C-alpha positions as CSV (number, residue, x, y, z in Angstrom):
1,X,8.3,47.8,31.5
2,X,8.2,44.8,29.2
3,X,7.4,45.7,25.5
4,X,4.0,44.6,24.2
5,X,4.5,43.1,20.7
6,X,1.7,43.9,18.3
7,X,0.5,42.3,15.0
8,X,-1.8,44.6,12.9
9,X,-4.3,42.8,10.8
10,X,-6.4,44.9,8.3
11,X,-7.0,44.7,4.6
12,X,-6.4,48.4,4.1
13,X,-2.8,49.4,3.8
14,X,-3.5,53.0,4.8
15,X,-5.2,51.8,8.0
16,X,-2.2,49.6,9.0
17,X,0.3,52.4,8.1
18,X,-1.6,54.9,10.3
19,X,-2.0,52.5,13.2
20,X,1.7,51.5,13.1
21,X,2.9,55.2,12.9
22,X,0.8,56.1,16.0
23,X,1.3,53.0,18.1
24,X,5.0,53.0,17.8
25,X,5.1,56.5,19.4
26,X,3.6,54.9,22.6
27,X,5.9,53.7,25.3
28,X,6.2,50.0,25.5
29,X,4.4,49.2,22.3
30,X,6.2,47.7,19.3
31,X,4.6,46.6,16.0
32,X,6.3,43.3,15.0
33,X,4.3,42.5,11.9
34,X,1.3,43.3,9.7
35,X,-1.2,41.2,7.7
36,X,-3.8,42.1,5.1
37,X,-6.0,38.9,5.6
38,X,-6.9,36.3,8.1
39,X,-4.8,33.7,6.3
40,X,-1.8,35.9,6.4
41,X,-2.4,36.8,10.0
42,X,-2.1,33.1,11.0
43,X,1.2,32.8,9.2
44,X,2.5,36.1,10.7
45,X,1.5,35.0,14.3
46,X,3.7,31.9,13.9
47,X,6.6,34.0,12.7
48,X,6.5,36.9,15.1
49,X,4.8,35.5,18.3
50,X,2.9,38.8,19.2
51,X,1.3,39.5,22.5
52,X,-1.7,41.2,21.0
53,X,-3.2,40.9,17.5
54,X,-5.3,44.0,16.5
55,X,-7.8,42.3,14.3
56,X,-10.2,43.6,11.7
57,X,-13.3,41.4,10.9
58,X,-14.2,41.9,7.2
59,X,-11.2,40.7,5.1
60,X,-10.5,38.5,2.1
61,X,-9.6,34.8,2.2
62,X,-10.3,34.1,5.9
63,X,-12.2,36.8,7.9
64,X,-11.3,38.0,11.3
65,X,-13.8,35.6,13.0
66,X,-12.3,32.5,11.6
67,X,-8.8,33.8,11.9
68,X,-9.4,34.4,15.6
69,X,-10.7,30.9,16.2
70,X,-7.6,29.4,14.5
71,X,-5.2,31.7,16.3
72,X,-6.6,30.8,19.7
73,X,-6.1,27.1,18.8
74,X,-2.6,27.6,17.6
75,X,-1.5,30.2,20.2
76,X,-3.9,30.3,23.2
77,X,-1.7,32.9,25.0
78,X,-2.0,35.4,22.1
79,X,-4.6,38.0,22.9
80,X,-7.0,39.3,20.1
81,X,-8.3,42.9,20.2
82,X,-11.0,43.5,17.5
83,X,-10.8,46.9,15.7
84,X,-13.7,47.1,13.3
85,X,-16.3,49.4,11.6
86,X,-19.0,47.0,12.9
87,X,-20.9,48.3,15.9
88,X,-23.1,45.3,16.0
89,X,-24.2,42.8,18.7
90,X,-23.9,39.8,16.4
91,X,-20.2,40.5,15.6
92,X,-19.4,41.3,19.2
93,X,-20.8,38.1,20.5
94,X,-19.3,36.0,17.7
95,X,-15.8,37.5,18.2
96,X,-15.9,37.0,22.0
97,X,-17.1,33.4,21.5
98,X,-14.2,32.9,19.1
99,X,-11.7,34.0,21.8
100,X,-11.2,37.7,21.4
101,X,-10.8,39.6,24.7
102,X,-11.3,43.2,23.4
103,X,-13.6,44.9,20.9
104,X,-13.4,48.5,19.7
105,X,-15.0,50.3,16.7
106,X,-12.8,52.4,14.4
107,X,-14.7,55.4,15.7
108,X,-12.8,55.1,19.1
109,X,-10.2,57.7,20.1
110,X,-6.6,56.8,19.6
111,X,-6.0,56.9,23.3
112,X,-8.7,54.4,23.9
113,X,-7.0,52.0,21.5
114,X,-3.8,52.2,23.5
115,X,-5.7,51.6,26.7
116,X,-7.5,48.6,25.2
117,X,-4.2,47.1,24.0
118,X,-2.6,47.4,27.4
119,X,-5.7,46.0,29.1
120,X,-6.0,42.8,26.9
121,X,-2.2,42.4,27.0
122,X,-2.5,42.1,30.8
123,X,-5.1,39.4,30.4
124,X,-8.2,41.5,31.0
125,X,-11.2,42.2,28.8
126,X,-11.8,45.6,27.2
127,X,-15.1,46.7,25.6
128,X,-16.4,50.1,24.7
129,X,-19.2,51.2,27.1
130,X,-22.1,50.6,24.7
131,X,-20.7,47.2,23.8
132,X,-20.2,46.3,27.5
133,X,-23.9,47.2,28.1
134,X,-25.0,44.9,25.3
135,X,-23.1,42.1,27.0
136,X,-24.6,42.8,30.4
137,X,-28.1,43.0,28.9
138,X,-27.6,39.6,27.3
139,X,-26.4,38.1,30.6
140,X,-29.4,39.4,32.4
141,X,-31.8,38.0,29.8
142,X,-30.2,34.6,30.1
143,X,-30.1,34.7,33.9
144,X,-33.8,35.7,34.1
145,X,-34.6,32.7,32.0
146,X,-32.4,30.1,33.6
147,X,-31.2,30.9,37.1
148,X,-32.5,28.6,39.9
149,X,-30.6,29.6,43.0
150,X,-30.6,27.4,46.1
151,X,-32.2,28.8,49.3
152,X,-30.5,28.9,52.7
153,X,-32.4,27.8,55.8
154,X,-33.2,31.5,56.5
155,X,-34.9,31.9,53.2
156,X,-32.2,34.0,51.7
157,X,-30.3,32.9,48.5
158,X,-26.8,31.6,48.7
159,X,-25.6,34.5,46.6
160,X,-27.2,37.0,49.1
161,X,-25.3,35.3,51.9
162,X,-22.0,35.7,50.0
163,X,-22.7,39.3,49.2
164,X,-23.0,40.1,52.9
165,X,-19.5,38.8,53.4
166,X,-18.0,41.5,51.3
167,X,-16.7,44.8,52.7
168,X,-18.1,48.2,51.6
169,X,-15.0,48.8,49.5
170,X,-15.2,45.3,47.9
171,X,-18.8,46.0,47.0
172,X,-17.8,49.2,45.3
173,X,-15.1,47.4,43.3
174,X,-17.4,44.6,42.4
175,X,-20.1,47.0,41.1
176,X,-17.5,48.8,38.9
177,X,-16.1,45.5,37.6
178,X,-19.6,44.4,36.6
179,X,-20.1,47.7,34.8
180,X,-17.1,46.9,32.6
181,X,-14.5,49.3,34.2
182,X,-10.8,48.4,34.0
183,X,-8.6,48.4,37.1
184,X,-7.1,51.8,36.3
185,X,-10.6,53.2,35.7
186,X,-11.8,51.7,39.1
187,X,-8.8,53.1,40.8
188,X,-9.4,56.6,39.5
189,X,-13.1,56.5,40.5
190,X,-12.3,55.2,44.0
191,X,-9.0,57.1,44.6
192,X,-6.9,54.0,45.0
193,X,-4.1,52.5,42.9
194,X,-4.8,49.8,40.2
195,X,-2.7,47.4,42.2
196,X,-5.0,47.9,45.2
197,X,-8.0,47.3,42.9
198,X,-6.4,44.1,41.7
199,X,-5.9,42.9,45.3
200,X,-9.6,43.7,46.1
201,X,-10.7,41.7,43.0
202,X,-8.6,38.7,44.2
203,X,-10.2,38.9,47.6
204,X,-13.7,39.2,46.2
205,X,-13.3,36.2,44.0
206,X,-11.8,34.2,46.8
207,X,-14.6,35.1,49.2
208,X,-17.4,34.3,46.8
209,X,-15.6,31.4,45.1
210,X,-15.6,32.8,41.6
211,X,-12.8,32.7,39.0
212,X,-13.3,35.2,36.2
213,X,-14.7,38.7,35.4
214,X,-17.6,37.0,33.6
215,X,-18.7,35.2,36.7
216,X,-18.4,38.4,38.7
217,X,-20.7,40.1,36.3
218,X,-23.3,37.3,36.6
219,X,-23.0,37.4,40.3
220,X,-23.6,41.2,40.5
221,X,-26.7,40.9,38.3
222,X,-28.1,38.0,40.2
223,X,-27.8,39.8,43.5
224,X,-29.2,43.1,42.2
225,X,-25.9,44.9,42.8
226,X,-26.2,46.3,39.3
227,X,-29.5,46.7,37.4
228,X,-29.5,46.6,33.5
229,X,-32.9,47.9,32.3
């Protein structure tokens, strides 16, 4: 298993020390650097080339939001996982827009942090359940306002037609993806391996001609596969 290189960014020394001590006990994780501000984080990324930056938001000099924007410009392949005290929609959406692919509050369990790191390092998105729900609610609001779906000759939507082309298992996987579940979580719920889940996801995206988890979520909402009240 390849090591996941981590850069810890937080303006509190005691937080970084605690994180480093714990994370380095986890198989495959190695802390290659630390930073106490967004400005220092940018410099340390250039020096250490981490796979994942665990990023606080509120910091001196340059905050986590601006630092994330700059890091994604300099090192597009570097993943940013937000770890913050802010359980707030505004911060969540701003950080995702800046390029972060994970968001956790500091109230999360240590095991969830490790799971989040592994998820974003693999190129996927990790959000705590309440945060994922905010994202889905926002998508639904936008879709209700703006979606104008073309009709087929039979009077059904194009999306409905695509939905009928999916197998029962693929529908189950799609629903869980749209609810914010990771591949391991989906595998556990359905009794299949994460690799099998990944293959189902690839087939789903190929069948309905979509290219990201975000598009899958929108598709699931449009077709009524999931319902966010």
